[in-house]
SEPADO-778370 format. One record per residue (C-alpha): residue in three letters; y, x, z. Coordinates in nm, 2 decimals. Each point is the difference from the previous one (the first is absolute). Example, Ala and Ser with C-alpha at 12.3 -4.5 7.8 and 13.67 -1.06 7.14 Angstrom:
<'ALA' <-0.45 1.23 0.78>>
<'SER' <0.34 0.14 -0.07>>
//
This chain:
<'UNK' <4.59 4.96 -0.08>>
<'UNK' <-0.33 -0.05 -0.21>>
<'UNK' <-0.33 -0.06 0.21>>
<'UNK' <-0.10 0.34 -0.05>>
<'UNK' <0.31 0.15 0.13>>
<'UNK' <-0.02 -0.19 0.31>>
<'UNK' <-0.37 0.10 0.03>>
<'UNK' <0.08 0.38 -0.07>>
<'UNK' <0.30 -0.02 0.26>>
<'UNK' <-0.23 -0.15 0.26>>
<'UNK' <-0.27 0.25 -0.07>>
<'UNK' <0.22 0.29 0.07>>
<'UNK' <0.13 -0.16 0.34>>
<'UNK' <-0.39 -0.04 0.09>>
<'UNK' <-0.05 0.35 -0.12>>
<'UNK' <0.29 0.15 0.23>>
<'UNK' <-0.22 -0.10 0.28>>
<'UNK' <-0.27 0.24 0.10>>
<'UNK' <-0.33 -0.15 0.03>>
<'UNK' <-0.30 0.24 0.03>>
<'UNK' <-0.34 -0.14 0.05>>
<'UNK' <-0.02 -0.12 0.36>>
<'UNK' <0.37 -0.02 0.03>>
<'UNK' <0.12 -0.27 -0.20>>
<'UNK' <0.15 -0.21 0.27>>
<'UNK' <0.35 0.05 -0.12>>
<'UNK' <-0.04 -0.07 -0.37>>
<'UNK' <-0.23 -0.33 0.12>>
<'UNK' <0.30 -0.12 0.24>>
<'UNK' <0.23 0.03 -0.29>>
<'UNK' <-0.20 -0.19 -0.25>>
<'UNK' <-0.08 -0.26 0.27>>
<'UNK' <0.36 -0.06 0.06>>
<'UNK' <0.07 -0.03 -0.39>>
<'UNK' <-0.30 -0.28 0.00>>
<'UNK' <0.20 -0.18 0.26>>
<'UNK' <0.31 0.03 -0.19>>
<'UNK' <-0.18 -0.13 -0.32>>
<'UNK' <-0.09 -0.32 0.23>>
<'UNK' <-0.36 0.04 -0.07>>
<'UNK' <-0.24 -0.16 0.24>>
<'UNK' <-0.26 0.12 0.27>>
<'UNK' <0.16 0.34 -0.01>>
<'UNK' <-0.19 0.22 0.23>>
<'UNK' <-0.12 0.37 0.11>>
<'UNK' <-0.33 0.05 0.10>>
<'UNK' <-0.14 0.25 0.27>>
<'UNK' <-0.07 0.26 -0.25>>
<'UNK' <0.34 0.00 -0.18>>
<'UNK' <-0.07 -0.25 -0.30>>
<'UNK' <0.30 -0.21 -0.09>>
<'UNK' <-0.07 -0.38 -0.13>>
<'UNK' <0.21 -0.27 -0.15>>
<'UNK' <-0.11 -0.31 -0.20>>
<'UNK' <0.19 -0.17 -0.26>>
<'UNK' <-0.14 -0.36 0.01>>
<'UNK' <-0.16 -0.17 -0.30>>
<'UNK' <0.02 -0.37 -0.11>>
<'UNK' <-0.37 -0.08 0.09>>
<'UNK' <-0.12 0.01 0.34>>
<'UNK' <-0.37 0.05 -0.08>>
<'UNK' <0.05 0.24 -0.28>>
<'UNK' <-0.14 0.37 0.07>>
<'UNK' <0.27 0.26 0.07>>
<'UNK' <0.04 0.33 -0.19>>
<'UNK' <0.04 0.31 0.20>>
<'UNK' <0.25 0.25 -0.16>>
<'UNK' <0.01 0.35 0.19>>
<'UNK' <0.18 0.33 -0.01>>
<'UNK' <-0.05 0.30 0.25>>
<'UNK' <0.28 0.12 0.20>>
<'UNK' <-0.10 0.36 0.09>>
<'UNK' <0.05 0.30 -0.20>>
<'UNK' <-0.18 0.35 0.00>>
<'UNK' <0.30 0.17 0.12>>
<'UNK' <0.10 0.11 0.37>>
<'UNK' <0.30 -0.11 0.16>>
<'UNK' <0.15 0.32 -0.06>>
<'UNK' <0.01 -0.03 -0.39>>
<'UNK' <0.35 0.01 -0.16>>
<'UNK' <0.02 -0.36 -0.16>>
<'UNK' <0.30 0.07 -0.24>>
<'UNK' <0.02 -0.20 -0.30>>
<'UNK' <0.08 0.15 -0.33>>
<'UNK' <0.06 -0.22 -0.34>>
<'UNK' <0.01 0.14 -0.32>>
<'UNK' <-0.11 -0.09 -0.35>>
<'UNK' <-0.14 -0.33 0.05>>
<'UNK' <-0.21 0.12 0.33>>
<'UNK' <0.06 -0.02 0.36>>
<'UNK' <-0.16 0.29 0.21>>
<'UNK' <-0.09 -0.01 0.36>>
<'UNK' <-0.29 0.05 0.21>>
<'UNK' <-0.19 -0.35 0.03>>
<'UNK' <0.21 -0.18 -0.23>>
<'UNK' <-0.27 -0.08 -0.23>>
<'UNK' <-0.30 0.01 0.26>>
<'UNK' <0.08 -0.27 0.13>>
<'UNK' <0.38 -0.09 0.08>>
<'UNK' <0.06 -0.15 -0.38>>
<'UNK' <-0.33 -0.24 0.09>>
<'UNK' <0.13 -0.09 0.34>>
<'UNK' <0.34 -0.09 -0.15>>
<'UNK' <-0.17 -0.20 -0.26>>
<'UNK' <-0.16 -0.23 0.24>>
<'UNK' <0.36 -0.15 0.05>>
<'UNK' <0.06 0.03 -0.38>>
<'UNK' <-0.30 -0.26 -0.04>>
<'UNK' <0.18 -0.23 0.22>>
<'UNK' <0.37 0.05 -0.16>>
<'UNK' <-0.16 -0.06 -0.37>>
<'UNK' <-0.18 -0.32 0.12>>
<'UNK' <0.29 -0.14 0.16>>
<'UNK' <0.25 0.11 -0.26>>
<'UNK' <-0.22 -0.19 -0.25>>
<'UNK' <-0.05 -0.29 0.22>>
<'UNK' <-0.36 0.02 0.01>>
<'UNK' <-0.20 -0.13 0.30>>
<'UNK' <-0.37 0.11 0.02>>
<'UNK' <-0.27 -0.24 0.03>>
<'UNK' <-0.16 0.25 0.27>>
<'UNK' <0.13 0.18 0.28>>
<'UNK' <0.10 0.35 -0.06>>
<'UNK' <-0.07 0.24 0.28>>
<'UNK' <0.20 0.34 -0.02>>
<'UNK' <-0.13 0.28 0.18>>
<'UNK' <0.15 0.35 0.06>>
<'UNK' <-0.29 0.19 0.17>>
<'UNK' <-0.09 0.32 0.17>>
<'UNK' <-0.24 0.27 -0.01>>
<'UNK' <-0.09 0.03 -0.38>>
<'UNK' <0.07 0.38 -0.04>>
<'UNK' <-0.20 0.28 0.14>>
<'UNK' <-0.17 -0.04 0.32>>
<'UNK' <0.14 -0.35 0.01>>
<'UNK' <-0.34 -0.10 -0.12>>
<'UNK' <0.12 -0.32 -0.13>>
<'UNK' <0.02 -0.14 0.36>>
<'UNK' <0.32 -0.21 -0.09>>
<'UNK' <-0.20 -0.19 -0.29>>
<'UNK' <-0.31 -0.04 0.23>>
<'UNK' <0.21 -0.18 0.25>>
<'UNK' <0.16 -0.22 -0.28>>
<'UNK' <-0.34 -0.08 -0.16>>
<'UNK' <-0.12 -0.08 0.36>>
<'UNK' <0.28 -0.24 0.05>>
<'UNK' <-0.04 -0.19 -0.32>>
<'UNK' <-0.35 0.01 -0.07>>
<'UNK' <-0.16 -0.10 -0.35>>
<'UNK' <0.14 -0.35 -0.02>>
<'UNK' <0.29 0.06 -0.21>>
<'UNK' <0.06 0.08 -0.36>>
<'UNK' <0.00 0.37 0.05>>
<'UNK' <0.22 0.35 0.01>>
<'UNK' <0.26 0.10 -0.23>>
<'UNK' <0.05 0.38 0.13>>
<'UNK' <0.33 0.17 -0.14>>
<'UNK' <0.03 0.36 -0.05>>
<'UNK' <0.32 0.14 -0.13>>
<'UNK' <-0.11 0.24 -0.27>>
<'UNK' <-0.30 -0.20 -0.14>>
<'UNK' <0.15 -0.19 -0.30>>
<'UNK' <-0.22 -0.04 -0.28>>
<'UNK' <-0.32 0.04 0.21>>
<'UNK' <-0.20 -0.29 0.15>>
<'UNK' <-0.23 0.14 0.29>>
<'UNK' <-0.31 -0.23 0.04>>
<'UNK' <-0.21 0.26 0.13>>
<'UNK' <0.02 0.16 0.35>>
<'UNK' <-0.14 0.37 0.02>>
<'UNK' <-0.18 0.07 0.32>>
<'UNK' <0.11 0.29 0.22>>
<'UNK' <-0.17 0.17 0.28>>
<'UNK' <0.23 0.27 0.20>>
<'UNK' <-0.10 0.26 0.26>>
<'UNK' <0.14 0.26 0.23>>
<'UNK' <-0.19 0.30 0.02>>
<'UNK' <0.02 0.24 0.29>>
<'UNK' <-0.14 0.34 0.03>>
<'UNK' <-0.03 0.15 0.35>>
<'UNK' <-0.10 0.37 0.10>>
<'UNK' <0.03 0.24 0.28>>
<'UNK' <0.30 0.16 -0.18>>
<'UNK' <0.10 0.35 0.06>>
<'UNK' <0.18 0.32 -0.11>>
<'UNK' <-0.02 0.07 -0.37>>
<'UNK' <-0.07 0.38 0.05>>
<'UNK' <-0.21 0.02 0.33>>
<'UNK' <-0.20 -0.32 -0.04>>
<'UNK' <-0.04 0.03 -0.36>>
<'UNK' <-0.35 -0.15 -0.11>>
<'UNK' <0.06 -0.31 0.24>>
<'UNK' <0.03 -0.32 -0.19>>
<'UNK' <0.36 -0.13 -0.07>>
<'UNK' <0.08 -0.36 -0.03>>
<'UNK' <0.22 0.06 -0.32>>
<'UNK' <-0.27 0.21 -0.17>>
<'UNK' <-0.26 -0.28 0.09>>
<'UNK' <0.22 -0.28 -0.11>>
<'UNK' <0.09 0.14 -0.31>>
<'UNK' <-0.39 0.06 -0.11>>
<'UNK' <-0.05 -0.32 0.11>>
<'UNK' <0.24 -0.14 -0.25>>
<'UNK' <-0.15 0.22 -0.27>>
<'UNK' <-0.33 -0.17 0.05>>
<'UNK' <0.14 -0.35 0.00>>
<'UNK' <0.22 0.04 -0.30>>
<'UNK' <-0.31 0.16 -0.19>>
<'UNK' <-0.17 -0.36 0.02>>
<'UNK' <-0.03 -0.12 -0.36>>
<'UNK' <0.20 -0.33 -0.06>>
<'UNK' <-0.04 -0.23 -0.29>>
<'UNK' <0.28 -0.09 -0.24>>
<'UNK' <-0.14 -0.35 -0.06>>
<'UNK' <0.06 -0.18 0.25>>
<'UNK' <0.29 0.21 0.08>>
<'UNK' <-0.04 0.18 0.36>>
<'UNK' <0.21 0.25 0.17>>
<'UNK' <0.01 0.23 0.29>>
<'UNK' <0.32 0.17 0.14>>
<'UNK' <0.08 0.23 0.29>>
<'UNK' <0.36 -0.11 0.05>>
<'UNK' <0.07 0.20 0.32>>
<'UNK' <-0.12 0.30 0.16>>
<'UNK' <0.14 0.18 0.30>>
<'UNK' <-0.12 0.23 0.30>>
<'UNK' <0.01 0.35 0.17>>
<'UNK' <0.30 0.12 0.22>>
<'UNK' <0.08 0.35 -0.18>>
<'UNK' <-0.08 0.23 -0.26>>
<'UNK' <-0.22 0.24 0.21>>
<'UNK' <-0.19 -0.28 0.18>>
<'UNK' <-0.35 -0.14 -0.06>>
<'UNK' <0.09 -0.36 -0.01>>
<'UNK' <-0.14 -0.22 0.31>>
<'UNK' <0.07 -0.31 -0.20>>
<'UNK' <0.08 -0.13 -0.36>>
<'UNK' <0.02 -0.35 -0.15>>
<'UNK' <0.01 -0.16 -0.36>>
<'UNK' <0.02 -0.36 -0.13>>
<'UNK' <-0.23 -0.11 -0.24>>
<'UNK' <0.06 -0.31 -0.25>>
<'UNK' <-0.33 -0.14 -0.19>>
<'UNK' <0.08 -0.26 -0.26>>
<'UNK' <-0.23 -0.19 -0.25>>
<'UNK' <0.02 -0.29 -0.24>>
<'UNK' <-0.35 -0.11 0.09>>
<'UNK' <-0.09 -0.06 0.35>>
<'UNK' <-0.36 0.12 -0.04>>
<'UNK' <0.12 0.34 -0.14>>
<'UNK' <0.25 0.03 0.30>>
<'UNK' <-0.29 -0.09 0.25>>
<'UNK' <-0.19 0.29 -0.17>>
<'UNK' <0.28 0.23 0.01>>
<'UNK' <0.06 -0.07 0.38>>
<'UNK' <-0.35 0.06 0.06>>
<'UNK' <0.00 0.35 -0.17>>
<'UNK' <0.33 0.09 0.18>>
<'UNK' <-0.15 -0.10 0.34>>
<'UNK' <-0.32 0.19 -0.08>>
<'UNK' <0.20 0.31 -0.04>>
<'UNK' <0.21 -0.06 0.31>>
<'UNK' <-0.30 -0.07 0.22>>
<'UNK' <-0.17 0.32 -0.08>>
<'UNK' <0.30 0.23 0.00>>
<'UNK' <0.01 0.06 0.36>>
<'UNK' <-0.19 0.32 0.10>>
<'UNK' <0.04 0.28 0.30>>
<'UNK' <0.36 0.05 0.10>>
<'UNK' <0.11 -0.28 -0.25>>
<'UNK' <0.05 -0.38 0.07>>
<'UNK' <0.08 -0.23 -0.27>>
<'UNK' <0.17 -0.36 0.08>>
<'UNK' <0.08 -0.26 -0.23>>
<'UNK' <0.16 -0.35 0.05>>
<'UNK' <0.07 -0.28 -0.21>>
<'UNK' <0.38 -0.03 -0.04>>
<'UNK' <0.02 -0.28 -0.30>>
<'UNK' <-0.20 -0.23 -0.16>>
<'UNK' <0.12 -0.23 -0.28>>
<'UNK' <-0.27 -0.23 -0.14>>
<'UNK' <-0.07 -0.04 -0.35>>
<'UNK' <-0.02 -0.35 -0.20>>
<'UNK' <0.12 -0.16 -0.31>>
<'UNK' <0.05 -0.32 -0.20>>
<'UNK' <-0.12 -0.07 -0.34>>
<'UNK' <0.24 0.08 -0.30>>
<'UNK' <-0.07 -0.35 -0.09>>
<'UNK' <0.14 -0.15 0.33>>
<'UNK' <0.26 -0.24 -0.02>>
<'UNK' <0.23 0.24 0.20>>
<'UNK' <-0.04 0.29 -0.21>>
<'UNK' <0.05 -0.20 -0.32>>
<'UNK' <0.31 -0.14 0.12>>
<'UNK' <0.14 0.34 0.14>>
<'UNK' <-0.07 0.14 -0.35>>
<'UNK' <0.17 -0.32 -0.16>>
<'UNK' <0.29 0.05 0.21>>
<'UNK' <0.05 0.37 -0.09>>
<'UNK' <-0.08 -0.05 -0.35>>
<'UNK' <0.28 -0.27 -0.02>>
<'UNK' <0.26 0.25 0.06>>
<'UNK' <-0.12 0.23 -0.30>>
<'UNK' <-0.18 0.25 0.22>>
<'UNK' <-0.36 0.10 -0.05>>
<'UNK' <-0.22 -0.08 0.28>>
<'UNK' <-0.26 0.25 0.10>>
<'UNK' <-0.28 -0.11 0.24>>
<'UNK' <-0.06 0.27 0.27>>
<'UNK' <-0.14 0.10 0.32>>
<'UNK' <0.19 0.14 0.31>>
<'UNK' <0.01 0.04 0.38>>
<'UNK' <0.25 -0.25 0.12>>
<'UNK' <0.05 -0.28 0.25>>
<'UNK' <-0.19 -0.21 -0.28>>
<'UNK' <-0.31 0.18 0.15>>
<'UNK' <-0.04 -0.22 0.30>>
<'UNK' <0.03 -0.35 -0.16>>
<'UNK' <-0.23 0.14 -0.30>>
<'UNK' <-0.27 0.13 0.24>>
<'UNK' <-0.03 -0.33 0.16>>
<'UNK' <-0.03 -0.19 -0.37>>
<'UNK' <0.36 -0.14 0.06>>
<'UNK' <0.18 0.00 -0.36>>
<'UNK' <0.25 0.26 0.02>>
<'UNK' <0.19 0.20 -0.28>>
<'UNK' <0.29 0.27 0.02>>
<'UNK' <0.28 -0.02 -0.24>>
<'UNK' <0.31 0.25 -0.02>>
<'UNK' <0.38 -0.03 -0.01>>
<'UNK' <0.10 0.28 -0.23>>
<'UNK' <-0.12 0.34 -0.13>>
<'UNK' <0.12 0.34 0.15>>
<'UNK' <-0.15 0.33 0.12>>
<'UNK' <-0.02 0.24 0.26>>
<'UNK' <-0.17 -0.24 0.24>>
<'UNK' <-0.03 0.16 0.35>>
<'UNK' <0.23 0.30 -0.07>>
<'UNK' <0.37 0.04 0.07>>
<'UNK' <0.08 -0.04 -0.34>>
<'UNK' <-0.16 -0.35 -0.04>>
<'UNK' <0.18 -0.23 -0.22>>
<'UNK' <0.03 -0.34 -0.18>>
<'UNK' <0.09 -0.10 -0.35>>
<'UNK' <0.29 -0.25 0.02>>
<'UNK' <-0.06 -0.19 -0.35>>
<'UNK' <-0.37 -0.15 0.07>>
<'UNK' <0.08 -0.15 0.33>>
<'UNK' <0.12 -0.33 -0.16>>
<'UNK' <-0.31 -0.03 -0.21>>
<'UNK' <-0.23 0.11 0.32>>
<'UNK' <0.17 -0.25 0.22>>
<'UNK' <-0.04 -0.29 -0.28>>
<'UNK' <-0.37 0.09 -0.01>>
<'UNK' <-0.03 -0.06 0.38>>
<'UNK' <0.22 -0.30 -0.01>>
<'UNK' <-0.22 -0.17 -0.26>>
<'UNK' <-0.33 0.07 0.18>>
<'UNK' <0.15 -0.13 0.32>>
<'UNK' <0.10 -0.31 -0.18>>
<'UNK' <-0.31 -0.06 -0.22>>
<'UNK' <-0.25 0.06 0.30>>
<'UNK' <0.05 -0.33 0.07>>
<'UNK' <-0.22 -0.10 -0.30>>
<'UNK' <-0.28 0.16 0.17>>
<'UNK' <0.00 -0.28 0.28>>
<'UNK' <-0.14 -0.26 -0.22>>
//
């Protein structure tokens, strides 16, 4: 069995364990047990559910490299996790985001051992929680708090990002907005405010705010719900709002505009309440940083074009604290966050090789 075959086989085993954000425990325990079976050192699970293991290096004083992959998925416990294989692809919810990346933590260890490579630096492998949705990167916040800023930096693995080198973190602010009214009957109380109508009008006004194309800035109402019946003036309605920008100053300005609308919307019989439910800090390292240049080199060595890009990932946390971090992918694929998610099998070998090379060569940055 090739290294790629072993990684894909393990990825399927991981994918078969449901791991919604805030419910990653069973998958985390599975990974922890595998770390122990691999005879890695300092295997542990913290209070958040992050799982750690250390592959010791030759030099005690060398700065360590932290390689992470998030455990959680966007899918509920009830999702059908059936795998389907066809035409060089493997389909299954969460197989690419992020089961293949979690499996690749072990692929790194297998590759280094098969080649008889002992790193100069310690290698910390981390399977972390809380990357998706309202997890708000809580797992990576705990990881960075544990390690601080004294190590080499972070290599964050994302299953479907092959060919991309993330070195810039998009800032994100998320709100849950609630509209409340007295409610009533759609006929006898007609003319009184409806929470659904108020929220719909509020969303219309928010989405009319002009957003710049450069730097890229977005607004999205991802969920909206409320009311109890077709003939009822809704007493309550809620939506969730996602704001993003590549530039912290532009995001701050958008946040101010949104909050100004929210503050002034309430009127007689209508109350608007907004709470922040997520905040991902922005940050970046230069394209000329040694971490970025090494990542590009390792991808290009595999005959793959390396595109520098920005994203909202676990790397947001170290980047926002001026700690070197890049994101690399394991393979290509599609359908992320849908039940038709899939990974391409053939690129796994090259994606894995680029990651192993990065881990091996990162030791040169200790000098």
